[in-house]
N, C-alpha and C positions, 0 to 999 in steps of 0.2 A: 491751165497755163497762166491765165490772167492773175489768179491768186498768187501763184508762185512768183510771177514777175513783179507784182506789186509788193510782196513781202520779202522776197529774197533777192530780187534783181535779175537782170538778164544773164549775168554770168552763171548763177546757179541754175537757172532755167536751161541754159545751154549745156551745162554739165549733165543735168537729168536727161535731156534729149540725146546727148552724145553717148552716154552710158547705155541708154535704151537702144540706140542705133547699133552700137557694138554688140550688144546682147542679141539683137534680132538676127545677126548673122548665124546664130546657132541653128536656125531653121534649115540651113543648108545641110546640116548633119542628117536630116531626115531622108534626104535623097529620094523622095517620092513614096516613102513607106506610108505616109499619111493618106495616100490614095489607094494603096494596095490592100491595106487591112480592111477598110470598109467594103471594097469590091469583093474581097474574099469571103466576107461574112454574109452577103446577100443570099446565096444558095442554101447554106446551112441553116440560116434563120427561117427561110421559106419552108424547108423540109423538116425543121425541128431537130436537126442533127446536133444535139448538145455536145457530143464528143468532139465533133469537128469545130464547133464554135469555141470550145475550151482550148483546143489545140492552137487555133488561130490567135486567140487572146494570149495564150502562153508565149507564143512566138513574139507577139507584139510587146509583151512585158519585157522580154529579153532585149529586144532591139532598143526600146525606149530607156531601159536602165543603162545600157551601154552609152546611148546618147547623153544621158544624164551624167554619167561618169566623165565623159569627154567634156561636157559642159562645166563640170566642177573644175577640171584642169584649166579650162579657158577662163573661168571667173577668177581663179587664183592668179593666173597670169595677168589678166586685166586689172585686178586689184593691186598687183605689184607695180604695174607700169603706168596706169592711168593717172594716179595722183602725182607721180613724179613728172610725167610729161605735161600735165595740165597746170601743175603748180598750185593745185587746190587740194588742201588736206582733207576737206570734207568729202571729196570724191571717193575716198576709200570706203567710207560707210555706205555711200550710195551704191557703189559697185557691189558690195556684199549683199545689201538688202535687195536690190533689184536682181542680182544674180541668183539669190536663194529662190526667189519667185520663179525664175526661169527653170532652175534645176528641178524644183518640185513639180512644175508643170510637165516635165518630161518623165520623171520617175514615178509619178503617182497619177493614176486616173486617165491617162491618154487612151489606152485601149478601151476602157469603159465608155468613153465618149464616142468612140467609133462604133461600138456595139449599139448604143442608143440611136445614133444617127442612122446606122444601117438598118435598124428595125423600124425606120420611118417615124421615129419619135424625136427627131431633132429639135422639135419645138421645146422639149424639156430642157435641153442644153441651152437653147437660145433665150428662154425665159429666165433661167438661172443666171446666164451671162448678163442679161439686161438688168435684172434686179441687183446683181453684184456690182455692176458699174454705177448704178444709181446710188446704192449704199456707200460704195467707195468714194464717190464724188462728195456726198454729203459729209462723210466722216473727215475726208481730207480738208474740205473747206473749214469745218469746225476746228480741226487741229491747227490749220494755218492761222486762222484768226485768233486762236488761243496762244499763239506765240511759240509753238513747239518747233524743235529743230527739223530740218527737212528730212533727215534720215528716219525720224520717228513717224513723220507723215507718210513716207513711202513704206515704212514697215507696216503701218496700219492697212495700207492698200494691199500689201502682201498677205496679211492675215485674212482680209476679206476674200482674197483669192483662194486661200486655204479652205475657208468655209464653203465656198462654191464647189471646190473639188470634193470636199466631204459630203455635200448634198448629192452630188452626182454619184459618188460611190454608194451612198445610202439608197438612192433610187435604183441603181443596178442590183444591189443586194436584195431589195424587196421585190423587184420585178423579174429578175433572171435567176 
């Protein structure tokens, strides 16, 4: 935030936080499913019931893809309204970039994360998240100081998040 404030001003920092806040409301779409899936996986993981694990993950994929589709509609609506209401044209690109990140987080990799956490290997997820945050911060500071537009900086952060999701998927593929 300090770098964004010093290079883009408080108005753009406010836009980033406002868009992020609006997008955070999509978590309400989960309606507790984020607790149900891991709880459902404990017994099948303990007994090695791969068929049941697969069925639970398959149901999770369906739910999170639906949430992702609803999120797409929400991001489109937000992209149409936010720039007009805020009077800041750069808000459109920020809504799209930050929205894509949110959509992908729902549509790809969420059930896999639950699987790893339910298997008592949550440290893998947390290590990847920590490393991703550190890399993301370094890249964004470099891009800010290099004079890049804010949407490019946030897009780089989104891409780092995609790498994190890819590494989680790779871990699940190799270990499960």
